[in-house]
N, C-alpha and C positions, 0 to 999 in steps of 0.2 A: 387656298391652303389655310388651315387654322393651326395655331400652336397654343398650348395651354399656359405657358409661362415664359417670361423673359428673364434671363439670368445675367447678373453682373459677375463674370467669372473671375477676373484677376486684373490687377494693374501692376506695372513694373516701371521703376525709374532707374535709369543708368546715369549716375553722376558724371562718369568720364566723358560722355558725349552729350550730356544735358538732354536726354531723350526720354519721353514718357510713352509707354504702351498701355492701351486700354482694350480689354478683351471682353466681348459679350457673346451671348448665344441665345437662341430660342431652344427650349427643351425639346429634344428630338428633332432639331432643325438646324438652320444655318448658323455659322459662327463668324464673328467679325473681329478684326484687330484695327483699331484706330491708332495713329501715331502723331505725337506732338513733338516738334523739334524746337527747342528753345535756342535761338540763334544768337546767343551772347554768352560770354564767359560768366559763370555763376560766381558769386562772392563766397568767401569761406564762411560756413555756418557754424554757429554754436550748437551745442547739444539740444537746447530748447528750440532753436530755429529749425533744426532738422525734424523735430517732433511736429512743429506747426506746419512745416512744408508737407509732411506726410498726410496730415489732416486735410490740408488744402487739396492735395492730389486725390484724396478720396472724394472730395466734393466735385472736382473736375470730372472724375470717373462717373459719379452718379448723375450729374447733370448732362454730360455728353451722351449718355445712353439714349436720350430721347430721340436722337437722329435715327437709331436703329429700331427702337421699340415701335415707332410709328409704322413700320412696314407691315405689321400684322396685329398690333394693339391687343395682345392678350389681356385678360382681366388682371392678372397678378404679375408682380415683379419681385424677384428675390435676389439678394446679394449673397453670393457664395464666398466672396473675398474677405468679408468681415461681417460682424453682426450689426444690424441697425437698431437704434433705439427709437422710441415712439416719436420724439420730437423731430428726428431726422426724417422718419417715414412720413409724417404729416407735412413737413416742409416740402418734401419731394412730390407727394401726391398733389399738392396745390400747384406746384410749378408745372408738372406734367399736364394736369387737367386744364388749367387756365392757359398755359403756353400752347397747348394743342387744340384750343377751342375753335380757331379758324379752320385748322386742318380737319377737325371732326365735322364741322358744318359743311365744308365743301365736299367731304366724302360721305355725307349723310349718315354719320355715326353718332351714337350717344356714348359719352364717356362717363355717364353717371355711375356705372358699376365697374369701371375700369381704373387703371392707374393705381391699383391697390398694392402698396409696398409692404411686404411681410417684415415684421419686427419682432424682437424677442422681449416678451414681458419680463420686467425686473431688471432689464439692462440699464445701467446708469452710465451716461456718457462722462468722460473725464472733464474736469473743469477747464475753462479757457486758459491759455498759457500766454503770458506777456513776453514779448521779445524786444530786443533793442534793434531799432531801425533808424537810418538816417532821416533827418527832417527834409523830405523831398516829395514833390507831387508828380504823379504820372497821369497824362491825358491820353486815353486811347483815341487814335485818329482813324476816322472812317472814310475820309476822302470827300465828305460833304461840308456844307457851310457851318454846321453846328460845332463840331470839334475845333474848327478854325477860330470861331468866336471865343471858345473856352481858352485855347492855348494863347491866343493873342492877349486876352484879358489878363491871364496870369503872368505872361511875359512882361507886359507893361507894368505890372506891380513888382517886378523883380523877384518873383518866386523861383526857387530852384526847381527846374522843370525837366522832366524826361517824357518823351513821347513813346507810345506803344502802337504796334500794328500787328494784326492777325492776318498773315498772308502777305502777298507781294503785288497786289493789284496796282496798276499804273497810276490811277488818281491818288491813291494813298501815298505812294512813293513821291509823287510830284508835290503834294501838299507838305510832306515832311521836308523835302528839299527846300521849298519856299520858306518854311518856318525857320530853317537854319538852327535847329535844336538837336541835341543828342536823342537817339531813339533806340529801342530794342524791338526785336521781331520774334514772333512765334509762327511756325508753319503748322497748320492742321491738315493731316492727310487722312481723309475718310477712307474706309475700306472699299475698294472697287466692287466687292461683292454686293454692296448695297445698291449701287447703280445698276448692276445686272438684275437684281431682284425688281427694281423699279421698272426696268425695261420689259420685264416679263409679267408686269401687272400688279406688283406689290403696291400697297398704299403709299402715297407720297403727298407732300405738302409742306406748308410753313412750319418751322420749329422756332422756339424761343432762343434764337442765336445769341442775343445780347446777354442772356443769363449764363450761357456757356462761356462767352467771352469774358464776362465778369469774373468767373472762377479762375480762368486762365491768367488774367491780369493779377489776381490775388496771389497766385503762385509766383508770378514775376516779382511781386513786392518782396517776398522772402528771398528769392534767388538773386535779384539785381540790387535790392536795397532801397526801398522807399516806403513811406508810412501813410501816404494818402493817394487814393484813386479818385480822380476827378472825371466823372462821366459828363456827357453833354446831351442829356435827355430833357426835352422841354415839357412844359405843362400839357401840351396837346396829346402827349403819349398816354395820358391817363384816360382819354375818352374812348369808349368802345365804338367800333365801326358799325355794330349792329346789335340789337337786343332781341333775343328769341326766348319766349317763355319767361320773361323777366330776368334773364341771365345775359349779361353783356359779353360780347365776343370782341376781343381787342387784339388786333394784329400786333400791337406793340406792348403786349402784357409785360414782357421782361424789360421794357424801357419805362414802365409806369412807376409812379411813386409807391404804389402798393408793393411791387416786387422789390424796389429799392429798400423799403422798410423791412420786408421779410428777410432779404439777403443780409442786410447789415446786422439785424438782430441775431440771425443764425450764426454769422461769423463771430460776433462779439461774445455770444453765450456758449459756443461750442468749439471755436477754433482759437481765436486770439482777439483781445481788445486793442491790439497795437496798430491795426490798419483801419484807417477811416475810408468810407465808401459813400459817395453822394454825387448827385448831379448838380453842377454849378448853374445850369440854365433852367432848372425847374421853375424858378419864379417868373420866367419870361414867356411871352407868347412867341409863336413862330414868326410873327410879323416883326416883333421887336428884335428877334435874333437876325432876321433878314436885314433890318436897318443897320444893325451893328456890323454885320458881315460886309455890307456895301462900303464900309470905310477901309476895306483892305483889298484894293484892286490888284495887289501882287498875287492874289490867289485866283483871279477871275479865269485865267486860262488853265488852271490846274485842277480846281475842285470839280467833282462830279457826284451827283446823287443817283443817277440813272442806274437801275439794277443790272443793265446789260454789261456794265464794266466789271461786275463782281461775280460772274457766273463761275461755277466750279471748273468747267473746262476752259482752259486758257485760250484754246483755239476759237471758242465761241464768244469770247468777251468782246463787247462793243468798244470801239475806239473813240467814240464821241457820244454826246447826248443823243438818244434815239428820237427825241421830240415827239413821241407818240405813246407815252405812258403816264400814269397819274403822278409819279414823282417829278418827271420833267415838267408837266403842266403846273404842278403846285409851286415848284421852285421858281419857274418863270413868272408866275402870277405874284408870288411873294416879293420878288425882287423888283417888279415893274415900278412901284412907287419910288424906289430909291436909286436905281441905276439908270443912267441916261438910255433912252430907247435904242439908239444906234449901237451903244456898247453892249446892251443886253442881247440884242439880236446877234451881235458878233460872237458872244459867248456861246449861244446855242446853235448858231448857224441858220436860224430862220426865226420868223415872228409867228409863234404858235397862236397868238390872239388874232392874227389876220387869216388864219386857216379855218374856213367855215366848217370843215369836217371834224374839227376838234371841239365843236360846241357841246356835244353830248358829254365828252370827258370833263369839260370845265363845269357843266351843269351838275355832274356827280360830286365834284369837289364842293360845290355850293349847297349840297344837300337837297337838290331839286329832283333827285331820282330816288331809288329805293333805299340806298344806304351809301355812306362814305366809302370810297374805294378801300380795299384791303391792302393798304400800303402805308409807309411812314410819311403821312401827309398831315397838314394842320387840321384844326377843327373846322367844321362847317361855317361857324360864325366868322372865322378869320378869312376864309375864301370869299364869303358874301360881302364882307366889309371892304375888301380890296376891290372886288368887282364893282361895287357901288362907287367907290372912289374913282376908279379908272373911267367910269362913264361920264364923269365931270372933268376929266383931264383932257385938254386939247390934243395931247400927244397920242392918246389911246382911244378916245371915245368913238372914233369912226372905224375902228378895226372890227372885222366881221363878227368875231365871237362876242365881244362886248356889246355890240349893237343888237345882235340876235338875242342874247340873254336878257337884255333889258326890255326888249320888245315882248318877250314871251313870259316873263316872270315879274309880276307887280312887286313881289317882296324885294327885288333889287332896285326897282324904280323908287320905292318908298323909303329906302335906306337913307340914313343921315351920315354925314362925314364924321360926326362925333363917335360913331361906332368904330370907325377905323382908328381914330386918335386914342380911344380908350385902350386899344390893344398895345399901345406903346408905353402905357403907364401902369397897367395892371400888375399887381404883385400876387402871385399864386402860392398856395401851400408848398412848402419845401423843407429840406433837411440840411440846407447849406449852413455850415458853421459861420459864426459871426465874422471871423477874420476873412473868410473868402467872400462873404456877402459884401463886406466893405470894398473888396477888390472889384466885385461886379458893379457896385454902385459908382465907384470911381471911374469905371470904364464906360459909363452911360453917355 
């Protein structure tokens, strides 16, 4: 089935129950309604804050559409709810094209002549509007180690802190409970018609969910009252998983510094300059983040990065680490130098490095196969440095995976411990404000 155009039909916010409806359709095709439930009492808004909130809802509306657009990927997209200006259309086209690059590669599509947003020549967007917000930071919690490192760093510095969760997955709720901090929650309800289309053969695949989440948290800043959004995206999110025809395909595009810059500039120039957005962990490697996380054992039995815990269907969600996916392998590998072996095995329920059948998966992490897995995992250099280190560690060197990797690949045998230690001290490009950078350094 082909459709010529994807349409952004309407969005509606109901203040009485803090509910946002997003409506989309394909021209002469299926129609969808997505629902967002803001599960907290909104604060009283000034006239200026209401204007800003509406602008943010428009951004949520435009970014969230990617989940439905991907079912048939027509060339053009048109907003019926309001007129788009050129800057907005260009921002959206880049978000859709780069955010759907993995999806396109897996489905053997080219997006070169797609994701074209129609805009009205001569349309001048209104200037950004400053609003009064409390001096408070919000950390989105995803249930993994990274957001825990961020929130514990800010908590140790005495920062006025609020946590955010999108959905109610068990690991997220457990980490929030362990943190002991106030939190707000938003529930995102995708239209069931989308799943029916997918079951009947519509295109499906990865979407830039962190970009959507970022816009939703932005709305919460106005509704709940905070002026800083502290993300937990590390340096390795910038690295593409694969390069095809000179173009990088990055599973984590909406976690990258490039997206962070684009999103921040769009918000500051078109919505409001009053809300800061940055990633606290951008200066750090995944391995340094793992080292810092290992200092917080109160989360060891709560956190989880395995995707099985976050499936759309609650009935299909895993209740533990699956121990057979790239994310499980990478987190196990990253923590191995810092968490006692017995305790690490207790967290996961098994020793993945002793399971010879996992060798191929760990080889992928180390860049010894075609490309890095399409998952939120660290850079190849990080995995190879840890594998090299563990081969010299009496606790790990005799485990089947480590032994086989070092027998098969000279690049690991020839590695130096200095490569691992460099990961703990490197400072990568970032947008962290000086005040927060001082907190990050104090927590080192």
